[in-house]
N, C-alpha and C positions, 0 to 999 in steps of 0.2 A: 671283475665280473666275469661270469662264466658264459661261453657261446652257447647259443641255442641251436646252432647249425653244425652238421658235420659237412663242411664245405672244403676249406683249405685251412690246414694248420701246420704248426712246426712242433717238433719234439725235441726239447732241450734235455740232453742226457746229462744230469749232474754227477752221475757216476764216471762218465768219460772225463768230465771237468776236473773230478778229484784225481783220477788217474793221471791226467796230463800235469796236474800240479805236482804230484809225487814225483813223476818222471823228471821233470825240470828241477824241482828241489833237490833230488839226488844229484843231478848234474852240477848244480851250482855249489852245493855243499851246505853244510848246517849254519856256517858263520855268515853267509850271505843272505841279506834280507830279500823278500819276495814282495813286489808290487804288482798287483793285478790291475791292468787297465780296463776300466768298465764304462768308459765314456760311450756316448751315442747308444744308451740303453744296453750296455755291455755288447756292442756291435750287433744289436738286434736280438740278443739272447735273453734279455731282461736283466737288467742291472740289479734289482732288489734280490732275485733269487740266486743269482750268480755271486753276489756280495756276501749274502748270508752263508753260502756254501764256502767261500774263500775264508770268511772270518771263522767258521767252525773248524775248518781243517788247518788253520794256523798261519795263514798268510799275514804279512806285516803291515801293507799299506794297499790302498786303492788309488787310483787316479781318475779324475773325470775332466770334462772340459769347462764346465761352468758351475756357478753357485747354485743355480736350480738343480742340475744334476746331484750335486752334493747334498742339498737339502732334502731331495727325494730319498736319499739313503738315510740321512740323519732321522727324518720323520718316520722312517720304517725300521727304527731300532738297530741300524748298523752304527756300532761304537767305535770301530777301529780307525786307525788314522786315514784321512782322506786328503790328497793333494789335488788342488785345481790347476790345471796345466795352462788354462786360458785366462783371459782378462775378467776381472771382477771390478764393477764400479765402485768408487771410493765410499758411496753411501751405504754399501753392503758390508763394510769392514766390522761393524758391529755384530752382525749375523755370523761372520767368519770367526770372531773370537767367542761369541756365545756358544756357538755349536762345535767349537774345537776343530776348525777346518784349516788346513795348511794352503797357503796361497803362493803360487810362483810369481816372482819378482823378475821382470825381463829388462827393466831399463830404470834411470834415475827418476824419471818423471812418475813412474809407479811406485817407486820406494817412497819418495817424497809424499804422495798422496796417502799411501797407506800408513806411514808413520804419523802424519798429521791426524789422521782420524784415530789411531790408536792412543795417541798422546791425549786427545780430547776426552776419550773414555777412561783414561787412567789406567789402560790395560795393555797387554802385549800380544801382538799378532805373530804366529809362527808361520815363517816363510822358507821357501827354497829358492836360490838365486839361479836363474837360467842364463847359460853361456852359450853364445852363438859361436860355434867353432868351424862352421861351414855348411849348416843347414840353410842359412840365409833366410831365417823367417823371424823368430823371436830370440831375445836374449842380449846380453851385454856383448858388443862385438869386441873380440879379442885377437882377430886375425892380423899378421903382419904388423902394419905401423900402428894399429889400434890397440896392441897388447898392453902398452903402459896405461893408456887412458881407460881401457877396459878394466884392468886391475884397480886402478884408482877408483873408479865408479863403484866396483863391487866392495872395496873397503869402506867407501863412504856410506854404503848402504848398511854395512855391518855396525856402523857407529850411530846410526840413527836411532832415535829413542822410540820405544814402543815396538820395536821390531826384534824378532829373535830368529837368526838365520840358522835353523836346524840342518839344512841341506843345501848342496849345490849339485847342479846337473846340466848335462848337454844332450843333444839328440843326433844321432848318426843319420847321415843322408843316404849312404849306399851300402850299409853293412850287409843288406840282403840282396846285393847284386853280384853277379860273378865277375871274374877277371882280376888280373893284377892291377890294373889302374883303380879300380874300386878298393881293392885291399889297401892300396897305398893311401888312397884318400882317407879311409877309415882309420888307418894307423896315424896318419897326420892329425885327424880330428882328436883321437885319443891322447896323442902325445901333447897337443895344445892344451886340451882340458886338464891334463895332470900338471902342466906348467903353470897354467893359471890357479889352480888349487894350491900348488906349492907356494907361489908368489904371494897370493892373497894371505895365506896362513902365516908366511914368514912376516909380511908387513904388519899384519893386525895383530899378530900374536894369539890368534884364535884358532880352534880346530873346528872343522865341520863334522857333525855327527854322522852324516849320511851323504856319501858321494855316489852318484848313480849316472849311468850313461848307456848301459847295455839294453838295447831293445830286442826284438825278436831275432834279427839276423845275427846280432852280436852274442846273443846267448847260445845260439847254435854253433857260431863258427869263430868267435873271438873270446875265449874264456879269459884271457888276460885283462879283458875290460869290465869284469863283474864288479870290482871295487866293493862297496858296502851293500849295494842293493841292485837288482836287475828289474827290468819293466817289460816282460813279454806280453805282446798283444795277440797278433794272429796266432803264435805259438800255442799260447794257452788254450785257445779254441779248437786246435787240432787240424789247421789247414795250411796248405802250402808245402813246398818241397822240404822245408827244415822239419816240419811236423812228421812228414813221412819218413825222413831220414832217422828221426828219434822214435818212431813207433808210437806216435801220439794218436788219440782218437778224436774224430770229428764230433763236436758236441751237439750240433744242430742237424736235424733231418726235416726237410720241408715235404709235406705230402698234400695231395689233393685227391679227388675222386672223379669218377665218370659220371656225369649228371644226365646226359643224353647222348644216344647213339643214332646216327643218321646214316642211310645208305644212298650214295649219290651215283648217278650213270657217269660214263666216260665223258669228259669234257666239261665237267662241273667246276666253275671258278669258287675256290674257298676263300672266304673272308674278304676285308677291306683290299681294293686294288686288284683282286684277283691274281695274285702273284703265283698261286699254287692251282694248277689244273689237274684234275684226275685223269690218268692215263688209261683207266678201266673202271669198272664198277668198283666203287671203294666204299669201305665201312669206316666211318669217322666217328671219334668220340670227342664230345664237347666237355671241356673241363672248366669248373668255376674259379680259374685261376688266370689273372691278367696282369696288365701293368700297373694296375692300382693296388695289387696285393704285392708287387715287387718284382714281377717277371719282366725283365728288361726287354723293351720292344726290339732292341738290336739284335735279339736273339730268334727273331721271326723267321720262320721257314729255314732254320740252320741247325737246330739242336734236336736232341731226343730226350724224352723223359722215360722213366722205367716202369714197365708193368711187370706183373708176375710172370709173363710169358717173354720178357725181353724189352728191348728198346722200342719206343714208337715215336716216329718222327712228327714233329710240330708241322702243322700245315698251314701256310700263309701267315699272315700278319697276326701279331699277338693283339688282342683287344683289351679294352680297360678292364673288364671283368670276367673274361674267358679266353680261352684258346682251343685249337683243335688239334687232335692227333690222329695219325693214320694206324687203325687197328685191323687192316684188312685181313691179315693172316693171323689174328688172335681171337678165335672164336670164344675163348674162355674169358676175354674181358668183356665185362658186362656193366650195366648201370650199377653204380655203386662200388665197382672195383677201385681199390686204392692204387694210386700212381705216385712214385717217388719222383719228386722234382730234382732234390739232391739229397745226398747222404751216402750211406755205405755202398749201396749198389749204383749209384749214378753220382760219382764224385763232383763236387762243386768246381774243383779245378778244370774239369772239362768245359763245363759251362763258360767258365772265366776265360779260357783260352779262345773260345769261339767269340765271345763279346769283346775281347781285348781288354779285360779289367782284372780285378783282384778280388779274392773271396770276401774282403770287407765290404766291398760295394753290394754284393749280393745279399749278405746277411743284414746289412744295414737297410738294404731296400724293402725287406719284409715289413709290410705295413702294419698299422695298429689294428686294422680289421682282421688280421690273421692271428687267431688264438695261438698262445704258447702252451704246450703241455710238458710239465716239469716232471721228469723221470728220475726216481732214486731207488736203489736196490730193485731194479727191474718194474717198478710200479709207479703209476701216475699219482704223485702227491699233491699236485696243485694244476689248476687250469686258469690261465690269465687272458682276459680280452681287454684291450686298451680303449675300446670305445667307450664313451660315457653315454649313459641312458637315465 
């Protein structure tokens, strides 16, 4: 649905997405598969349009968190392989098989459930085995004294009826963190993963078609971990220090407008709590952008947004539907003027540093009432509003 308001919106540059894909693909080489992580609505960028673009330019796989996310793609004509990284209830196995969706298997209990359901249907479910090498979240535990039992458990899953283990994977915990200790931990995880793969293949006599473990940090810093496929997330969307290092482009720009301008005398308290007090006669712009749109309240009174005349400081606490900026020395900023929340002129990393968070949180926070405008070849090709009417 198209928005009827020019209020606050995000611009998703599919040309930048394509550029980032091509740069990463050149780095990893033609023989390494590319999995695009599009969970959480492609981190707020819009999973359907992002996935369509990745499919068109030759990516090999997509990853989502749930069957609902996977079905959204399938029902919108995305045909390329999709891996569900999270849990799927056993009663949904029939849909996994019907729509050719690959499911991560993280433990014996899940393997048994999926096997039983597939056997009932007389069909085969494609799976990727998840190995816990030190993330301490999901996967067959294979660290230390658990190595032998973990390997046996994986081999057992390979022999279960109704399951086809196409791949095996793990997830690095600190590949995006600096320091020798983090490098040692990542190298330890990688060696453990390789040892598990080798032992499972030796015992079972089977070879995995796809082994993968390289996330954003590993794609940038650990080329030895590429194996058969990589899984860039933040890197694909052009944010963070590794993206800057590789010359990648931010895919999302978030913009709003000045809806009202007020002039307040010295001593005026602005917004809830009155934590901002004007020190002189001050020209204030009211923006239709608040925490219900995704503007973290933690940024209140701390950050600046970008006008055509330079940065304008946020005044006081961010409200649900709006915020205020100081435009006292910016006479050219008028009602209707565009304001960049983050993008090329106001890097998202700056806001993240102030808020003590990561770009993922800010892009994922962009709410459904903020329309997405998709740009390709310099033109808006589609506008999407997630609200239902």
